[in-house]
C-alpha positions in Angstrom: 0.0 0.0 0.0 2.9 2.3 0.9 4.4 1.7 -2.6 1.0 2.6 -4.2 0.8 5.8 -2.2 4.4 6.7 -3.2 3.6 6.0 -6.9 0.6 8.2 -6.7 2.5 11.0 -5.0 5.2 10.9 -7.7 2.5 10.8 -10.4 0.9 14.0 -9.0 4.3 15.8 -8.9 5.1 14.6 -12.4 1.8 15.8 -13.8 2.1 19.2 -12.1 5.3 19.7 -14.1 3.4 19.4 -17.4 0.2 21.4 -16.7 -0.8 21.8 -20.3 -0.8 18.0 -21.0 -2.5 17.3 -17.6 -5.3 19.8 -18.1 -5.9 18.7 -21.7 -6.1 15.0 -20.7 -8.4 15.7 -17.8 -10.8 17.8 -20.0 -10.9 15.1 -22.7 -11.7 12.4 -20.1 -14.2 14.6 -18.3 -16.1 15.1 -21.6 -16.1 11.4 -22.4 -16.9 10.1 -18.9 -19.4 12.9 -18.2 -21.3 12.1 -21.4 -21.2 8.4 -20.9 -22.4 8.7 -17.3 -25.3 11.0 -18.2 -26.6 8.6 -20.8 -26.0 5.6 -18.6 -28.1 7.4 -15.9 -31.0 7.6 -18.4 -30.5 4.0 -19.5 -30.3 2.9 -15.9 -33.7 4.6 -15.1 -35.5 3.5 -18.3 -34.0 0.0 -19.0 -32.2 -1.4 -16.0 -34.2 -0.5 -12.9 -36.9 -3.1 -12.0 -40.5 -2.0 -12.1 -41.6 -0.7 -8.7 -44.1 -3.4 -8.1 -44.3 -6.6 -6.0 -42.5 -9.5 -7.8 -42.4 -7.4 -11.0 -40.8 -10.2 -13.0 -44.1 -12.0 -12.8 -46.1 -9.2 -14.4 -47.1 -9.5 -18.1 -48.9 -7.6 -20.8 -51.5 -9.4 -22.8 -52.2 -8.3 -26.4 -54.8 -9.3 -29.0 -53.2 -9.8 -32.3 -54.8 -9.6 -35.8 -53.4 -9.7 -39.4 -53.1 -5.9 -39.2 -51.3 -5.4 -35.8 -49.9 -7.4 -32.8 -50.5 -5.0 -29.9 -54.3 -4.8 -30.0 -56.7 -4.2 -27.1 -59.6 -6.4 -26.0 -63.4 -6.1 -25.8 -65.1 -6.3 -22.4 -66.7 -9.8 -22.9 -63.5 -11.3 -24.3 -61.5 -9.9 -21.4 -64.1 -11.1 -18.8 -64.2 -14.6 -20.3 -60.4 -14.9 -20.3 -59.9 -13.5 -16.8 -62.5 -16.0 -15.4 -61.1 -19.1 -17.1 -57.3 -18.6 -16.9 -55.3 -20.6 -14.4 -51.8 -19.8 -15.6 -52.4 -16.1 -14.6 -53.1 -15.4 -10.9 -55.1 -12.4 -12.1 -55.9 -10.2 -15.1 -56.7 -6.5 -15.0 -58.1 -4.2 -17.7 -57.4 -0.5 -18.2 -59.2 2.1 -20.3 -57.7 5.5 -20.8 -60.1 8.5 -20.7 -60.3 12.2 -20.0 -62.5 13.6 -17.3 -64.2 17.0 -16.6 -63.4 18.1 -13.1 -65.9 20.7 -12.0 -64.5 23.2 -9.6 -66.4 26.3 -8.1 -64.5 28.7 -10.4 -64.0 26.6 -13.6 -64.1 23.3 -15.3 -60.8 21.5 -15.7 -59.9 18.7 -18.2 -57.8 16.0 -16.4 -56.4 12.7 -17.6 -57.9 9.5 -16.1 -57.8 5.7 -16.2 -60.7 3.5 -15.7 -59.3 0.2 -14.3 -60.8 -3.1 -13.0 -60.7 -2.8 -9.2 -58.1 -5.5 -8.8 -55.3 -3.5 -10.5 -53.5 -2.1 -7.5 -53.8 -5.4 -5.6 -52.3 -7.3 -8.6 -49.4 -4.8 -8.8 -48.8 -4.8 -5.1 -49.1 -1.0 -4.7 -50.0 0.6 -1.4 -51.7 4.0 -0.9 -49.8 7.1 0.2 -53.0 8.2 1.9 -56.3 6.5 2.5 -56.9 3.3 0.4 -56.8 2.3 -3.2 -59.5 0.6 -5.3 -60.8 -2.7 -4.0 -63.0 -5.4 -5.6 -66.2 -4.1 -4.1 -65.7 -0.7 -5.9 -66.1 -2.4 -9.2 -69.6 -3.8 -8.4 -72.7 -2.2 -10.0 -74.7 0.0 -7.7 -71.7 1.1 -5.6 -71.2 4.8 -4.9 -68.6 6.2 -7.4 -65.1 6.5 -6.0 -61.8 7.8 -7.3 -58.1 7.6 -6.4 -55.9 10.6 -7.2 -52.2 10.7 -8.2 -49.9 12.2 -5.6 -48.8 14.9 -8.0 -52.3 16.0 -9.0 -53.4 15.9 -5.3 -50.5 18.2 -4.4 -50.9 20.5 -7.4 -54.6 21.0 -7.5 -55.6 20.4 -3.8 -52.4 21.5 -2.0 -51.8 18.1 -0.4 -54.9 18.6 1.7 -55.2 15.3 3.8 -58.8 16.1 4.6 -59.7 15.6 0.9 -59.9 11.8 1.5 -63.5 11.0 2.3 -64.8 14.1 0.5 -66.4 14.2 -2.9 -65.3 15.8 -6.2 -67.3 16.2 -9.3 -66.1 14.3 -12.4 -68.1 14.3 -15.6 -71.0 15.7 -13.7 -71.1 13.0 -11.0 -69.9 13.2 -7.4 -67.0 10.8 -6.7 -65.7 10.1 -3.2 -61.9 10.5 -3.0 -60.8 7.3 -1.2 -57.1 7.6 -1.5 -53.9 8.9 -3.0 -51.4 6.9 -5.0 -47.7 6.8 -4.0 -45.4 9.5 -5.5 -44.3 8.9 -9.1 -46.8 6.1 -9.8 -46.9 5.2 -13.5 -48.4 2.2 -15.2 -46.5 0.5 -18.1 -49.2 0.3 -20.8 -49.2 -0.2 -24.5 -45.4 0.3 -24.9 -45.5 3.5 -22.9 -46.1 4.8 -19.4 -49.6 6.0 -18.2 -49.4 9.0 -15.9 -52.9 10.0 -15.0 -54.5 12.4 -12.5 -57.4 10.2 -11.5 -58.1 6.4 -11.3 -61.6 5.1 -11.3 -63.2 1.6 -11.1 -64.1 0.2 -14.5 -67.7 -1.2 -14.6 -69.0 -2.8 -17.8 -72.5 -2.0 -18.9 -74.9 -4.6 -20.3 -74.4 -3.1 -23.7 -70.6 -3.3 -23.5 -70.8 -7.0 -22.5 -72.6 -7.7 -25.8 -70.0 -6.1 -28.0 -67.2 -8.6 -28.7 -66.0 -6.5 -31.6 -65.5 -3.3 -29.6 -61.9 -3.5 -28.5 -60.7 -0.8 -26.2 -59.2 -2.4 -23.1 -55.5 -2.7 -22.4 -54.9 -5.9 -20.4 -52.2 -6.8 -17.8 -51.7 -9.9 -15.7 -49.6 -11.7 -13.1 -48.2 -15.2 -13.6 -49.5 -17.8 -11.2 -47.0 -19.7 -9.0 -45.3 -22.3 -11.2 -46.5 -20.7 -14.5 -44.2 -19.5 -17.2 -44.6 -17.0 -20.0 -44.9 -19.9 -22.5 -47.6 -21.8 -20.5 -49.7 -18.6 -20.0 -49.4 -17.8 -23.7 -50.5 -21.3 -24.7 -53.4 -21.4 -22.2 -54.8 -18.0 -23.3 -54.6 -19.0 -27.0 -56.5 -22.1 -26.1 -59.1 -20.2 -24.2 -59.6 -17.7 -27.1 -60.0 -20.4 -29.7 -63.6 -21.4 -28.9 -64.6 -17.7 -28.7 -63.2 -17.1 -32.2 -64.9 -20.2 -33.4 -68.3 -18.8 -32.2 -67.7 -15.4 -33.6 -66.9 -15.3 -37.3 -65.9 -11.6 -37.2 -62.9 -12.5 -34.9 -61.3 -15.0 -37.3 -57.6 -14.2 -37.7 -57.3 -13.0 -34.1 -55.0 -14.4 -31.5 -53.2 -13.6 -28.2 -49.6 -12.7 -27.3 -48.2 -12.6 -23.8 -45.0 -10.6 -23.1 -43.2 -9.5 -20.0 -44.4 -6.2 -18.7 -40.9 -4.9 -18.2 -39.9 -5.6 -21.8 -43.1 -4.0 -23.1 -42.8 -0.9 -20.9 -39.5 0.1 -22.7 -40.5 -1.0 -26.3 -40.5 2.5 -27.7 -37.3 3.8 -26.0 -35.0 0.7 -25.8 -33.6 1.1 -29.4 -32.9 4.9 -29.2 -31.4 4.7 -25.7 -29.2 1.8 -26.6 -28.0 3.6 -29.7 -27.2 6.7 -27.7 -25.2 4.6 -25.3 -23.3 3.2 -28.2 -22.7 6.7 -29.6 -21.4 8.0 -26.3 -19.2 4.9 -26.1 -17.6 6.2 -29.3 -17.0 9.5 -27.6 -15.4 7.8 -24.7 -13.1 5.8 -27.0 -12.1 9.0 -28.7 -11.3 10.6 -25.4 -9.3 7.6 -24.3 -7.4 7.7 -27.6 -6.6 11.4 -27.0 -5.3 10.8 -23.6 -3.3 7.8 -24.8 -1.7 10.0 -27.5 -0.9 12.7 -24.9 0.7 10.2 -22.6 2.7 8.6 -25.4 4.0 12.0 -26.5 4.7 12.9 -22.9 6.5 9.6 -22.4 8.8 10.4 -25.3 9.9 13.7 -23.6 10.5 11.7 -20.4 12.6 8.9 -22.0 15.8 10.3 -20.5 14.3 10.5 -17.0 12.9 7.0 -17.2 16.3 5.8 -18.7 18.1 7.2 -15.6 15.6 5.3 -13.4 16.3 2.1 -15.3 20.1 2.7 -15.2 19.9 3.1 -11.4 18.2 -0.3 -11.1 14.5 0.4 -11.3 12.7 -2.8 -12.4 10.5 -2.8 -15.6 7.3 -3.2 -13.6 8.3 -0.3 -11.3 8.6 2.0 -14.4 5.3 0.7 -15.8 3.6 1.2 -12.4 4.7 4.8 -12.3 3.3 5.5 -15.7 0.1 3.6 -14.9 -0.2 5.7 -11.7 -0.1 8.8 -13.7 -2.8 7.4 -16.0 -5.0 6.5 -13.1 -4.5 9.9 -11.5 -5.5 11.6 -14.7 -8.5 9.4 -15.2 -9.9 9.8 -11.7 -9.5 13.5 -11.9 -11.4 13.2 -15.2 -14.1 11.2 -13.3 -14.5 13.9 -10.7 -14.9 16.6 -13.3 -17.0 14.2 -15.5 -19.5 13.6 -12.7 -20.0 17.3 -12.4 -20.5 17.5 -16.2 -22.8 14.5 -16.1 -24.9 16.2 -13.4 -25.3 19.3 -15.6 -26.0 16.9 -18.6 -28.6 15.0 -16.6 -30.4 18.3 -15.8 -30.3 19.3 -19.5 -31.4 15.9 -20.7 -34.1 15.8 -18.0 -35.6 19.0 -19.4 -35.8 17.4 -22.8 -37.1 14.1 -21.4 -39.8 15.8 -19.4 -41.6 16.6 -22.7 -40.4 13.9 -25.1 -39.2 10.9 -23.2 -41.3 10.2 -20.1 -39.5 6.9 -19.5 -36.4 8.7 -18.4 -38.1 11.3 -16.2 -36.6 11.7 -12.7 -33.3 10.0 -13.4 -30.2 11.1 -11.6 -26.9 9.9 -10.1 -27.2 7.0 -7.8 -24.9 4.2 -6.6 -25.2 2.2 -9.8 -24.3 5.3 -11.9 -21.3 6.2 -9.7 -20.2 2.5 -9.9 -20.5 2.7 -13.7 -18.4 5.9 -13.8 -15.7 4.3 -11.6 -15.7 1.1 -13.7 -15.4 3.1 -16.8 -12.5 5.1 -15.2 -10.6 2.0 -14.4 -11.1 0.6 -17.9 -10.0 3.9 -19.5 -7.1 4.3 -17.2 -5.8 0.8 -18.2 -6.5 1.4 -21.9 -4.9 4.9 -21.8 -1.9 3.8 -19.7 -1.0 0.3 -20.7 0.7 1.1 -24.1 2.5 4.2 -22.8 3.6 2.3 -19.7 4.8 -0.6 -21.8 6.7 1.7 -24.2 8.3 3.6 -21.3 9.4 0.4 -19.6 10.9 -1.0 -22.8 13.2 2.1 -23.2 16.8 1.1 -23.7 18.8 3.3 -21.2 21.9 3.6 -23.4 19.9 4.6 -26.5 17.8 7.1 -24.5 20.8 8.7 -22.8 22.6 9.1 -26.2 19.5 10.9 -27.7 20.0 14.3 -26.0 17.7 16.0 -23.6 14.6 14.7 -25.1 15.8 11.3 -25.7 14.6 11.2 -29.2 11.7 9.2 -30.5 11.7 6.1 -32.6 9.4 5.2 -35.5 7.5 2.9 -33.2 6.3 5.9 -31.2 5.3 7.8 -34.3 3.4 4.8 -35.6 1.5 4.4 -32.4 0.6 8.1 -32.2 -0.5 8.1 -35.8 -2.5 5.0 -35.2 -4.3 6.4 -32.2 -5.2 9.6 -34.2 -6.4 7.5 -37.1 -8.7 5.6 -34.7 -10.0 8.9 -33.4 -10.7 10.2 -36.9 -12.5 6.9 -37.8 -14.6 6.9 -34.7 -15.5 10.6 -35.2 -16.5 10.0 -38.8 -18.8 7.1 -37.8 -20.6 9.4 -35.3 -20.7 12.3 -37.7 -22.2 10.1 -40.5 -24.7 8.6 -38.0 -25.7 12.1 -36.8 -25.8 13.4 -40.3 -28.1 10.7 -41.5 -30.5 11.1 -38.6 -30.5 14.9 -39.1 -31.2 14.5 -42.8 -34.1 12.1 -42.0 -35.4 14.4 -39.3 -35.4 17.4 -41.7 -37.2 15.4 -44.3 -39.7 14.3 -41.6 -40.6 17.8 -40.4 -40.7 19.2 -44.0 -43.1 16.5 -45.3 -46.2 17.9 -46.8 -49.0 17.7 -44.1 -51.7 17.8 -46.8 -53.1 21.1 -45.5 -51.9 24.6 -44.7 -51.1 24.5 -41.0 -49.7 28.0 -40.3 -53.0 29.8 -39.5 -54.8 27.1 -37.4 -55.5 27.2 -33.7 -56.3 23.8 -31.9 -57.8 23.1 -28.6 -59.6 20.4 -26.6 -63.0 21.3 -25.2 -64.8 19.0 -22.8 -68.3 19.2 -21.3 -70.2 17.1 -18.8 -72.0 14.6 -21.0 -75.0 14.1 -18.7 -75.8 17.8 -18.9 -76.9 17.2 -22.5 -78.8 13.9 -22.0 -81.9 15.3 -23.7 -80.0 16.8 -26.7 -76.6 15.1 -27.2 -73.4 17.2 -26.6 -72.8 17.5 -30.4 -76.0 19.4 -31.0 -76.3 20.9 -27.6 -72.8 22.2 -27.3 -70.4 21.6 -30.2 -72.5 23.0 -33.0 -73.5 26.2 -31.2 -69.9 26.6 -29.9 -68.5 26.4 -33.5 -71.1 28.9 -34.6 -70.0 31.3 -31.8 -66.3 30.9 -32.7 -67.0 31.5 -36.5 -68.6 34.8 -35.6 -65.4 36.1 -34.1 -63.4 38.7 -36.0 -60.3 37.1 -37.7 -61.9 33.6 -37.8 -62.3 32.2 -41.3 -63.6 28.7 -40.3 -64.0 26.4 -37.3 -64.6 22.7 -37.2 -64.1 19.6 -35.0 -62.6 16.1 -35.6 -62.5 13.2 -33.2 -58.7 13.2 -33.1 -56.5 16.1 -34.3 -54.3 15.5 -37.3 -50.8 14.3 -36.3 -52.1 12.6 -33.2 -52.3 9.0 -34.5 -54.8 6.3 -34.3 -58.5 7.0 -33.5 -61.0 4.2 -34.1 -60.5 1.6 -36.7 -62.5 -1.4 -37.9 -62.3 -4.0 -40.6 -64.8 -3.1 -43.2 -66.8 -5.0 -45.9 -67.4 -3.5 -49.3 -70.7 -4.3 -51.0 -70.1 -7.2 -53.4 -67.0 -8.4 -51.4 -68.8 -9.6 -48.3 -67.7 -13.2 -48.6 -64.1 -12.2 -47.6 -62.9 -13.8 -44.4 -62.4 -11.4 -41.5 -58.6 -11.7 -41.7 -58.8 -10.6 -45.4 -61.0 -7.6 -44.8 -59.3 -4.2 -45.0 -58.7 -2.1 -41.9 -60.3 1.3 -42.1 -59.8 4.3 -39.8 -63.1 6.1 -38.8 -62.9 9.8 -38.2 -65.9 11.6 -36.8 -65.9 15.2 -38.0 -68.1 18.2 -38.6 -68.6 19.2 -42.2 -66.8 22.5 -41.4 -63.7 20.5 -40.6 -62.9 20.5 -44.3 -63.2 24.3 -44.5 -60.4 24.5 -41.8 -58.0 22.0 -43.5 -59.0 23.2 -47.0 -58.5 19.7 -48.3 -59.1 19.3 -52.0 -62.4 17.6 -53.1 -61.3 15.2 -55.8 -64.7 13.8 -56.6 -68.3 13.9 -55.4 -69.3 16.1 -52.5 -68.6 16.7 -48.8 -70.8 15.3 -45.9 -73.7 17.5 -44.7 -75.0 18.2 -41.2 -78.2 16.1 -41.6 -76.4 12.9 -42.7 -76.4 11.4 -39.2 -78.2 8.1 -39.9 -81.1 9.1 -37.6 -84.7 8.6 -38.5 -83.9 6.1 -41.2 -81.7 8.6 -43.1 -78.8 7.2 -45.1 -75.3 7.5 -43.7 -72.9 9.3 -46.1 -69.1 9.3 -45.7 -66.1 10.9 -47.4 -63.1 8.7 -48.1 -59.5 9.8 -48.6 -57.2 9.2 -51.6 -55.4 6.4 -49.7 -58.6 4.4 -49.7 -58.8 4.7 -53.5 -55.2 3.6 -53.9 -55.5 0.6 -51.6 -59.0 -0.7 -52.1 -59.7 0.3 -55.7 -56.5 0.1 -57.6 -57.0 1.1 -61.2 -60.2 3.2 -60.6 -60.4 6.9 -60.7 -61.7 8.8 -57.7 -65.0 9.6 -59.3 -65.5 5.9 -60.0 -65.3 5.1 -56.3 -68.0 7.6 -55.4 -71.2 5.6 -54.7 -69.4 2.5 -53.4 -70.9 1.2 -50.2 -69.1 -0.1 -47.1 -70.1 -1.3 -43.7 -68.5 -2.4 -40.4 -69.8 -5.6 -38.7 -73.5 -5.8 -38.9 -74.1 -2.1 -39.4 -76.0 -0.9 -42.4 -74.1 0.3 -45.4 -72.4 3.6 -45.6 -72.2 5.3 -48.9 -69.0 7.0 -50.1 -70.3 10.4 -51.4 -66.9 12.1 -51.9 -63.1 11.7 -52.1 -60.8 14.2 -50.5 -57.0 14.7 -50.6 -54.9 13.0 -47.9 -53.7 14.6 -44.8 -51.2 13.2 -42.3 -53.5 12.2 -39.5 -51.0 9.7 -38.3 -48.1 12.0 -38.0 -45.2 12.8 -40.3 -43.4 9.5 -40.0 -46.4 7.5 -41.5 -47.9 7.7 -44.9 -51.6 8.6 -45.0 -53.7 5.5 -44.4 -57.2 4.6 -45.7 -59.9 6.4 -43.7 -63.4 7.7 -43.9 -64.9 10.8 -42.4 -68.3 10.4 -40.8 -70.7 13.1 -39.4 -70.0 13.9 -35.8 -73.7 13.6 -35.1 -73.5 9.8 -35.7 -71.5 9.6 -32.5 -74.3 11.3 -30.6 -74.2 11.2 -26.7 -71.1 9.0 -26.7 -69.0 12.2 -27.2 -68.3 14.8 -24.6 -64.8 15.8 -25.6 -64.2 17.7 -28.8 -60.9 18.6 -30.5 -61.6 21.9 -32.2 -59.6 23.5 -35.1 -60.0 27.2 -35.9 -58.6 28.8 -39.1 -57.6 32.4 -38.6 -56.6 35.2 -41.0 -53.7 36.2 -38.7 -51.6 34.7 -35.9 -53.7 32.0 -34.3 -52.2 32.6 -30.9 -53.6 36.1 -30.9 -57.2 35.0 -30.6 -56.9 32.4 -27.9 -58.7 34.5 -25.3 -61.6 35.4 -27.6 -62.1 31.7 -28.6 -62.2 30.6 -24.9 -64.7 33.3 -24.1 -66.9 32.2 -27.0 -66.9 28.6 -25.8 -67.7 29.6 -22.2 -70.5 31.7 -23.5 -72.2 28.5 -24.7 -71.3 26.4 -21.6 -69.8 28.1 -18.5 -68.6 24.7 -17.3 -66.6 23.8 -20.4 -63.0 22.7 -19.7 -60.5 24.0 -22.3 -57.1 22.4 -22.6 -54.1 22.3 -24.9 -55.0 25.5 -26.8 -52.0 25.8 -29.1 -51.3 26.6 -32.7 -51.3 23.6 -35.1 -47.6 24.1 -35.7 -47.0 23.1 -32.0 -49.0 20.0 -32.4 -46.8 19.1 -35.4 -43.7 19.9 -33.4 -44.8 17.7 -30.6 -45.4 14.8 -32.9 -41.7 14.6 -33.7 -40.6 15.1 -30.1 -38.9 11.8 -29.6 -36.9 12.0 -32.9 -35.9 15.6 -31.9 -34.7 14.3 -28.4 -32.7 11.6 -30.1 -31.2 13.9 -32.7 -30.3 16.6 -30.2 -28.2 14.2 -28.1 -26.7 12.4 -31.0 -25.7 15.7 -32.5 -24.1 16.9 -29.3 -22.1 13.7 -29.1 -21.0 13.9 -32.7 -19.9 17.5 -32.2 -18.0 16.5 -29.0 -16.3 13.7 -31.0 -15.3 16.2 -33.7 -13.8 18.6 -31.1 -12.0 15.7 -29.5 -10.6 14.6 -32.8 -9.5 18.1 -33.5 -7.8 18.2 -30.1 -6.1 14.9 -30.9 -4.8 16.1 -34.3 -3.7 19.4 -32.8 -1.8 17.7 -30.0 -0.1 15.1 -32.2 0.8 17.6 -34.9 2.2 20.1 -32.3 4.2 17.2 -30.8 5.5 16.2 -34.3 6.6 19.8 -35.0 8.3 20.0 -31.6 10.1 16.7 -32.2 11.3 17.9 -35.7 12.3 21.4 -34.6 15.9 20.8 -35.5 15.1 19.3 -38.9 12.7 22.2 -39.7 15.2 24.8 -38.6 17.9 23.3 -40.9 15.4 23.2 -43.8 14.5 26.9 -43.2 18.2 27.8 -42.9 18.8 26.1 -46.3 16.1 28.2 -47.9 13.0 26.0 -47.7 9.9 28.0 -48.7 7.1 28.4 -46.2 4.9 26.5 -48.6 7.2 23.4 -48.4 7.4 23.7 -44.6 3.6 23.8 -44.3 3.2 20.8 -46.7 5.7 18.9 -44.5 3.3 19.4 -41.5 0.1 18.8 -43.5 1.5 15.6 -45.2 1.4 13.7 -41.9 -2.0 15.0 -41.1 -3.3 14.1 -44.5 -2.1 10.5 -44.1 -3.7 10.2 -40.6 -7.0 11.8 -41.7 -7.0 9.9 -45.0 -6.5 6.5 -43.2 -9.2 7.5 -40.6 -11.7 8.4 -43.3 -11.2 5.1 -45.1 -11.6 3.1 -41.9 -14.4 5.3 -40.7 -16.4 5.0 -44.0 -16.1 1.2 -43.9 -17.2 1.1 -40.3 -20.0 3.6 -40.9 -21.3 1.4 -43.8 -22.1 -1.4 -41.3 -22.9 0.5 -38.1 -25.3 3.1 -39.6 -27.6 0.2 -40.6 -28.4 -0.1 -36.9 -30.0 3.4 -37.2 -32.5 2.5 -39.9 -35.5 2.9 -37.7 -34.4 6.5 -36.9 -33.7 7.6 -40.5 -37.3 8.2 -41.7 -36.8 7.4 -45.4 -33.1 8.2 -45.7 -30.9 5.4 -46.9 -28.1 4.3 -44.5 -25.9 4.4 -47.6 -26.7 8.0 -48.5 -23.6 9.3 -50.4 -24.3 13.0 -50.1 -24.5 12.8 -46.3 -21.2 10.8 -46.1 -19.5 13.3 -48.5 -20.7 16.2 -46.3 -19.4 14.7 -43.1 -16.0 13.8 -44.7 -15.7 17.4 -45.8 -16.6 18.6 -42.3 -13.9 16.4 -40.8 -11.3 17.5 -43.3 -12.1 21.2 -42.6 -11.8 20.4 -38.9 -8.5 18.7 -39.5 -7.1 21.6 -41.5 -8.2 24.0 -38.7 -6.5 21.8 -36.1 -3.3 21.9 -38.1 -3.1 25.6 -38.9 -1.4 26.7 -35.6 1.3 23.9 -35.6 2.0 24.7 -39.3 2.3 28.4 -38.5 4.8 27.5 -35.7 6.8 25.4 -38.0 7.1 28.2 -40.6 8.3 30.6 -37.8 11.0 28.2 -36.4 14.3 30.2 -36.0 17.1 28.1 -37.4 19.7 29.4 -34.9 17.4 28.7 -31.9 16.5 25.3 -33.3 20.2 24.3 -33.7 21.1 25.6 -30.2 18.2 23.6 -28.7 20.1 20.4 -29.3 
């Protein structure tokens, strides 16, 4: 131990004598270790930490699969039958997302909610922070309505008032008793994401819901029974579903899939986070190469000192140990600074993640993260120090002492230095190409034609208490008068509503049957998206009418009237290849046993599913057909000026129709579009930062090695200058070595990038991993950076004074 302490003390003294090298090495390592630690912290939170539930490894997610998708929800009767019959699962629970109108004395507030079967919290093993959670009796018909609040909502809206438990709050016009508060930070892994909701209510199925096997809206979770496995549970549920499918022809082609809840909870973020961890690993390797280069160069200057030690009897291991001690000292200084940088990085990433990546919210530095940083430090210290230590220990004392003050440097040292820089350049190019491809894909993504002019549209969510309009449904009682009031405002050109705003993904979808093709098996029937909309919606989007006409207000299917729908271009392309739009007008479709709907018009596509997906077949149906089932209305308002300027007037117009209306998410359409690319933006931002860091580190490595080379060749350069060498030839002497290093790195980097960038395909959004223009641009950027890093050493070489250079030796 005393020897180790002595080595470390000598290492500190030696490093203090070369502050420039020491500071440069520590900064390089701090950047690499800080970035790696920050990303590992996010990976630790999202991918490595176990779910905070009892025996979380036994929890599973159950999906209904069809020929069209493999992550489908269940209907109420199918879920109930499976939950009753299963023995391989100790319990099954169903969840239905919803939004709720919280009526307060001063206003109505739209809040997020989850309706869950009352055994959910017992199945998860979750305990209340205050009061109690839902229990089986809460799910029985006739019970007084109850609600459990999230800890965050309870604190924000009710000031953490403990007396709230036992009192009632009004949700959707009905008094609900608050029976408890969930623990802090409770989230439910659901459908590949995390459900964070304000209120949790018991899910009670109506008689009508229990008759609708084709109405699938329930997300299902379960817990494996003692002795059961994933495979046995999957096989049993498939067997239980088989007779249900046999008895219901419209379910043919459906099946079941059981997956671990932990695996499913990170489905959407596992790939991007793993790729970011790989990218930051490249940064760390570049930083390690930089430090290795600096230590090698420093070792050359110390050859005489080390030779004297060897001549005085120092063993080879003692010399290696001294150099390794310096490497460890540098590395752990880098860790200390890197942890500070990672703390700042975690805060910055946390701000991005709060909006775009809820899986990594609340992450920070814990024991595992510190352990990771220390483990990385040890690895880096060994990697950085082992070659310089071996080279130093292999020094021949007689040769070193003959070499003058510096001891000279052999070709082996130069080859090692050039090899390390070549590796840095190659790694940097791989990162640059990856970031460039992702950026190119992202730019293409956000610039894709939305199908409608989005700049002058205001969007909002309006919600009313549905039971308030029981005599006249909310569409006629609230929505239509509200839209009329908004249209009357100065600066408003049109106002309409659609069941789900464009760019917000899936709404309701069904397999449909076309007249004349009704003999098709369910698995062969096309999937169609159904969008309930007001006729004025098309005035807001200004979609082109390609054939036929738009829907009218009175086409609601009531009183025996026919139901007319408008289809989009994607429907014509998929279901009627070879026909013109006008030839599709008049075709009739139906879902299940419903009566036929007649296609009366064809409109141009808009990207209802977001910029990353191509428009899918869909039909627009009159909002009135939804009737009393709707109480929440996404509204779009086209304005003649800035849509943000009329927000207050629009809110006042809506409250003039219903004082209790809750208005939420009132933002311009451009913000909706921006939010739809939030995760790609998060990924691109971090990847771009890492690529830029890699480029800076590569420049630092080139600068350091080139400066060292100029210093080592000072005598040669001085003699050349004395003999009349032109500045141009001296500059070329310096740039030649850089060109060889960068050229070799570019070749190796392009080969590596060819293979590694294929791992990014799911992040490229239509850009080919082999895109030549992006590669050429990144190579050019790297070459420019290399030239910039070489300018100062070349300038120094030109200014070498021959007399001083000769006297130096």
